[in-house]
C-alpha positions in Angstrom: 5.6 -5.4 15.8 9.1 -4.4 16.5 10.5 -7.9 16.8 8.0 -9.7 14.6 7.9 -9.4 10.8 4.7 -8.2 9.2 3.1 -11.1 7.3 1.7 -10.6 3.8 -0.4 -13.2 1.9 0.2 -13.0 -1.8 -2.5 -14.6 -3.9 -2.1 -15.0 -7.6 -2.5 -18.0 -9.9 0.7 -17.1 -11.8 3.8 -18.4 -10.1 6.0 -15.7 -11.7 4.0 -12.9 -10.2 4.0 -14.5 -6.8 7.8 -15.0 -7.1 8.3 -11.4 -8.2 6.2 -10.0 -5.4 7.9 -12.3 -2.8 11.3 -11.1 -3.9 10.5 -7.4 -3.6 8.5 -7.7 -0.4 11.1 -9.9 1.4 13.7 -7.4 0.4 11.6 -4.8 2.4 11.6 -7.2 5.4 8.1 -8.6 5.1 7.3 -12.3 5.7 5.5 -13.8 2.7 3.0 -16.6 2.4 1.4 -17.6 -0.9 -1.8 -19.0 -2.3 -2.6 -19.8 -5.9 -6.4 -20.3 -5.8 -9.4 -18.8 -4.1 -10.2 -21.6 -1.7 -6.6 -21.7 -0.4 -6.5 -17.9 -0.2 -9.7 -17.7 1.8 -8.7 -20.5 4.2 -5.2 -18.9 4.8 -6.6 -15.4 5.1 -9.3 -16.3 7.6 -7.2 -18.7 9.7 -3.8 -16.9 9.5 -2.7 -13.6 11.1 -1.7 -11.4 8.1 -1.2 -7.7 8.2 -2.1 -7.4 4.5 -3.5 -9.6 1.6 -2.4 -8.9 -2.0 -5.2 -10.5 -3.9 -5.6 -11.2 -7.7 -9.1 -11.0 -9.0 -9.0 -13.8 -11.6 -8.4 -17.0 -9.6 -9.3 -20.6 -10.2 -12.3 -21.6 -8.0 -13.5 -18.7 -5.9 -12.5 -15.4 -7.6 -10.7 -12.7 -5.8 -13.9 -10.5 -5.5 -15.7 -13.3 -3.6 -12.6 -14.0 -1.5 -12.5 -10.4 -0.4 -16.2 -10.2 0.3 -16.1 -13.4 2.4 -12.9 -12.2 4.2 -14.6 -8.9 5.1 -17.4 -10.9 6.9 -14.9 -12.1 9.5 -11.8 -9.9 9.4 -10.7 -6.4 8.6 -7.3 -7.3 7.2 -6.3 -4.7 4.5 -6.6 -6.0 1.0 -4.7 -4.8 -2.1 -6.4 -6.1 -5.3 -4.1 -6.9 -8.1 -5.6 -7.7 -11.5 -5.6 -7.4 -15.2 -9.2 -6.1 -15.1 -8.6 -2.4 -15.1 -11.9 -1.0 -16.2 -13.7 1.4 -13.8 -16.5 -1.1 -13.2 -14.0 -3.7 -12.0 -12.2 -1.3 -9.7 -15.5 -0.1 -8.3 -16.5 -3.7 -7.7 -13.3 -4.3 -5.8 -13.8 -1.3 -3.6 -17.4 -2.2 -3.0 -16.5 -5.6 -1.5 -13.9 -4.1 0.8 -10.6 -3.7 -1.1 -8.3 -1.0 0.3 -6.5 -0.3 -2.9 -6.4 -1.6 -6.5 -3.4 -2.1 -8.8 -3.8 -3.0 -12.5 -1.4 -5.5 -14.3 1.1 -5.0 -15.7 2.4 -3.2 -12.6 5.6 -1.7 -11.2 6.8 -3.8 -8.3 8.2 -0.6 -6.7 4.7 1.0 -6.9 3.2 -2.1 -5.3 5.7 -1.8 -2.4 4.9 1.8 -1.8 1.1 1.1 -1.9 1.7 -1.8 0.6 3.6 0.6 2.9 0.9 3.3 2.6 -1.9 0.8 3.4 0.0 -0.6 6.4 0.9 2.9 7.6 -2.8 3.9 7.5 -4.0 0.6 9.1 -1.5 0.7 11.9 -2.5 4.3 12.7 -6.1 3.3 13.5 
């Protein structure tokens, strides 16, 4: 993708988090799309061509775990779960449905950027 930006779908019901992630990710050269609920996220993720989905777990409508599980039925797009649910059982559930990584809120935007880069580096190598 030398002449085309990598596209990332940022899914969170909190606008300030979407705006913060957009700012940091765009600064790194990524093209960002957003969704604020599970239905919209699932539609965009399945119909769009994204290199990564950053997905909050607690969403209105369909939750992030279900979005990830349904997405995995049709696509192998890498998923970074982003959530306030940091207990081991929640992280394990995220990985069980197909998440590639898991970041607990509150998070460092720089750490998220490096996790995004690591996931994309691994996914482009396969």
